[in-house]
N, C-alpha and C positions, 0 to 999 in steps of 0.2 A: 541793417534790416529796415525795410519799409512796410508799413501797415497798409494792406489793401483789402478789398472785399470782392468775393465772387458775385456773380449775377443774382444768386439766391440770397445774398446778404451775409453769408458766412465770412467772417474776418480771418485773415491769415497774415503771416509775416513772410516777406520775400527777401532773399539775399540779393540786394541791389547790385552786387558785384557780378551777378550772373545775367543781368539784362543785356541782351544783344541788340534788340530793336523793339520798337513799339509801333503798332499799326492801329488805325481807326477805320473800321470797315463794316457797319457803323459801330459794332461793339469794339471795345479796346482789347486787342490781342498783344500779349507780351511774349516774345520769343527769347528763350534763354540760350546761353552759350552751350548748354547741354543738348539743344535741339528740341526740348520740351516747349509747348505753347500753353499759355494760360489766358483765359478770358476773364477780365475784371470789370467791375461796375464803374470805376473811376475813368475819367476822360484821359486821352493821351497827354494833354497838357498837365493834368494833375499828376500822372505817373512821372512825367518829366520833372515837375517841381519837386516831388518827394525824393526822386533819385538824386537830383542836384543837391538838395538839402542834406541828404545822407552823405554825399561826398564832401560837402563843405564842412560837416561836423568832424570828418576824419582829417581835415586840413589838406585834402588833396586839391581842392579848388578854393580860391580866395572868396570871402563873402561877397555877395552881390554889391556892386558899386565900387569895389576896391580893385584897382588895376595894378598889376605887377606885384613883386615881392615886397614885404614891408621894409621900410627904410631902416638901415643899420644905425649904429651910434654916430653922432656928429663927428666929423673930421676936424681937428683943430686947424685953424688958419696958420699959414706960415708967417713968421715975423711976429709972433705973439709976445715977444719981449722976454721969453724965458731963455735962460742960458743953458747950453747943452753940457756944461762942465760942472 
């Protein structure tokens, strides 16, 4: 859920999973996958930031600046001197 506010200042929570797209015309319109449209006081960039932050907290997206999946455990080098018997 992301916290947003209507144009009259009323704060509400929106299920970020339902965001289909966001438009700025000049008010910010959020169209949901259900077909509903909501007008919010936040800018399009702010809605994007909050939606991305929501998905990052769910671990669906890596944190900003991190590229690719996290590295796994180190692989031992061959010829480490250990005997296999």
